[in-house]
C-alpha positions as CSV (number, residue, x, y, z in Angstrom):
1,M,51.4,-14.7,-192.0
2,R,48.0,-15.1,-194.0
3,R,46.6,-12.8,-190.8
4,R,49.8,-9.7,-191.3
5,I,48.8,-9.5,-195.0
6,V,45.1,-9.0,-193.9
7,A,46.1,-6.8,-191.3
8,L,47.7,-4.9,-193.5
9,L,45.2,-4.7,-196.2
10,A,42.9,-3.5,-193.8
11,L,44.9,-0.8,-192.3
12,P,43.8,2.3,-194.4
13,I,40.5,1.5,-194.5
14,A,40.5,1.7,-191.7
15,V,42.6,4.7,-191.5
16,A,40.1,6.6,-194.0
17,C,36.4,5.8,-192.0
18,S,38.2,7.3,-189.3
19,S,39.0,10.3,-191.3
20,A,35.8,10.2,-193.3
21,G,34.2,10.5,-189.9
22,T,36.2,13.4,-187.8
23,Q,36.1,15.2,-191.2
24,S,31.8,14.8,-191.1
25,N,32.6,17.1,-187.1
26,G,33.9,20.5,-189.1
27,D,30.9,23.3,-189.8
28,R,31.9,24.7,-192.6
29,S,29.9,27.3,-192.3
30,A,30.8,28.5,-188.9
31,G,34.1,27.8,-190.2
32,A,33.6,30.4,-193.1
33,E,33.1,32.9,-190.0
34,I,35.7,31.9,-187.5
35,Y,38.1,32.4,-190.8
36,R,36.4,35.6,-191.6
37,T,36.9,36.5,-187.8
38,N,40.5,34.7,-187.5
39,C,42.4,34.6,-191.2
40,A,40.7,37.2,-193.6
41,T,44.3,39.9,-192.6
42,C,47.0,36.9,-193.8
43,H,45.0,34.9,-196.5
44,G,43.0,36.6,-197.8
45,P,38.7,37.4,-198.2
46,T,38.3,33.6,-198.8
47,G,41.2,32.6,-198.9
48,V,42.2,31.9,-202.4
49,E,44.0,34.6,-203.1
50,G,46.5,35.0,-200.4
51,G,47.9,37.6,-198.2
52,V,50.3,40.3,-197.3
53,V,51.4,37.1,-195.3
54,G,49.7,34.6,-196.2
55,P,49.6,32.4,-198.7
56,S,46.4,31.0,-200.4
57,L,45.2,28.3,-199.1
58,R,43.0,26.8,-202.2
59,H,43.7,23.3,-202.6
60,E,44.8,23.3,-198.5
61,S,43.1,19.6,-198.9
62,R,46.4,18.4,-201.9
63,R,49.0,19.2,-198.9
64,M,46.9,18.4,-196.1
65,D,43.5,15.4,-194.7
66,Y,41.7,16.8,-192.3
67,G,43.8,15.4,-188.3
68,A,46.6,17.7,-190.3
69,T,44.9,20.1,-191.4
70,I,43.5,20.1,-187.5
71,S,47.1,19.4,-186.5
72,W,48.3,23.0,-188.0
73,I,45.7,25.7,-187.0
74,E,46.3,23.6,-183.2
75,D,50.1,24.1,-183.2
76,P,51.6,26.4,-186.2
77,Q,55.1,27.2,-187.5
78,P,55.3,31.4,-187.7
79,P,55.1,33.2,-188.6
80,M,50.7,31.7,-188.1
81,P,49.7,32.7,-184.7
82,R,48.2,30.0,-182.4
83,L,45.1,31.2,-182.0
84,Y,44.0,27.6,-179.9
85,P,43.4,27.0,-177.8
86,E,43.1,31.0,-175.9
87,F,41.1,32.4,-179.2
88,L,39.8,29.2,-180.7
89,T,37.4,26.4,-179.2
90,E,38.0,22.6,-180.1
91,K,35.5,23.3,-182.3
92,Q,36.6,26.2,-184.2
93,V,39.5,24.3,-184.2
94,R,37.4,21.5,-186.3
95,D,34.8,24.2,-188.2
96,L,37.9,25.7,-189.5
97,A,39.2,23.0,-190.5
98,A,36.6,22.2,-192.3
99,Y,36.2,25.7,-194.5
100,V,40.0,25.2,-194.9
101,N,39.8,21.6,-196.7
102,A,36.2,22.9,-198.3
103,L,39.1,25.5,-200.5
């Protein structure tokens, strides 16, 4: 029983460390350029104002962590278009996710 409690207590720390390490793989500056090229038409020039079709992405990190943002970009629900893997590489997805999570 004691081992199980210790393992359960350690889990959130491991998940947090893993998540933080993953986020460092995204380049926000590169993500901003990818955003302007691929997302601004629907979500607005910077992502915080929202657009005609897409909602504002301000504080999106409150709704989705970095990993969930990557998953959403890779496999979005309509009306958001699927840009990965045909138009965006894995690195571009990570960069874009880093930008969106910084808004």
